[in-house]
C-alpha positions in Angstrom: -10.1 9.0 4.8 -9.1 8.5 9.2 -12.7 8.7 10.0 -13.4 5.7 7.4 -10.8 3.5 8.8 -11.7 4.4 12.5 -14.9 2.5 11.7 -13.5 -0.2 10.0 -13.1 -4.1 11.2 -9.6 -5.3 11.0 -8.2 -8.2 8.5 -6.9 -11.2 8.8 -3.8 -10.9 6.5 -2.2 -14.1 7.9 -2.9 -16.2 4.8 -0.8 -13.4 2.5 2.8 -14.1 2.6 4.2 -11.4 0.7 4.1 -7.3 0.8 2.5 -7.3 -2.8 0.0 -9.9 -1.8 -1.1 -7.9 1.1 -0.9 -4.5 -1.0 -3.2 -6.1 -3.2 -5.5 -7.9 -0.9 -5.4 -4.2 0.9 -6.1 -2.0 -2.5 -9.2 -4.8 -4.0 -10.5 -4.2 -0.6 -10.4 -0.4 -0.8 -11.9 -0.5 -4.0 -15.1 -2.8 -3.4 -15.4 -0.7 0.1 -15.0 2.8 -1.7 -14.7 4.1 1.9 -10.7 4.9 0.9 -8.8 5.2 -2.0 -6.8 2.2 -3.0 -3.7 4.2 -3.5 -4.1 6.1 0.1 -4.6 2.7 2.1 -1.6 1.1 0.1 0.8 3.9 1.7 -1.2 3.4 4.8 0.1 0.1 4.9 3.5 0.7 4.0 4.1 3.4 6.3 2.3 1.9 9.3 4.8 -1.9 8.3 7.9 0.4 8.4 8.6 -0.8 5.3 11.7 0.2 3.6 12.3 2.1 0.1 13.9 -0.6 -1.5 10.9 -3.1 -0.8 8.2 -0.8 -1.6 10.1 0.0 -5.0 9.7 -4.1 -5.6 6.4 -4.3 -4.4 5.6 -1.6 -6.8 6.8 -3.6 -10.1 5.3 -7.0 -8.7 1.8 -4.4 -8.2 2.3 -3.0 -12.0 2.5 -6.1 -13.8 -0.7 -7.3 -11.9 -2.5 -4.0 -13.1 -2.6 -2.0 -9.9 -0.9 0.6 -11.8 -2.2 3.5 -9.6 -0.8 1.7 -6.3 2.5 0.9 -7.9 2.8 4.5 -9.2 1.7 5.9 -5.2 4.5 3.1 -4.0 7.2 4.7 -6.6 6.5 8.2 -5.8 6.6 7.4 -1.8 10.0 5.3 -1.9 11.6 7.8 -4.5 15.3 7.4 -4.6 15.6 7.3 -1.2 17.6 4.4 0.8 16.7 4.6 4.2 13.4 6.0 4.7 10.1 6.7 2.6 9.3 10.4 1.7 7.8 12.8 4.2 3.9 13.1 4.3 3.0 16.1 2.5 
């Protein structure tokens, strides 16, 4: 997964204004590219962005409504019931 991301070109995400939009875009890009799993991509994005667990849970609700069930489940698992930080990497 890391090797696939190292060769990727940077994405221009400036038109996207909310976390669910960014995550949906990244998941869709991962689906079409097939080099990285969409759930892994969403987790990477929220960890690198320093997203709080409450924000991740909120984004998961929106993404589930949009049909990104696997991504939403991963966000819920990573956020858990924590208040200050996401679950540590396993």
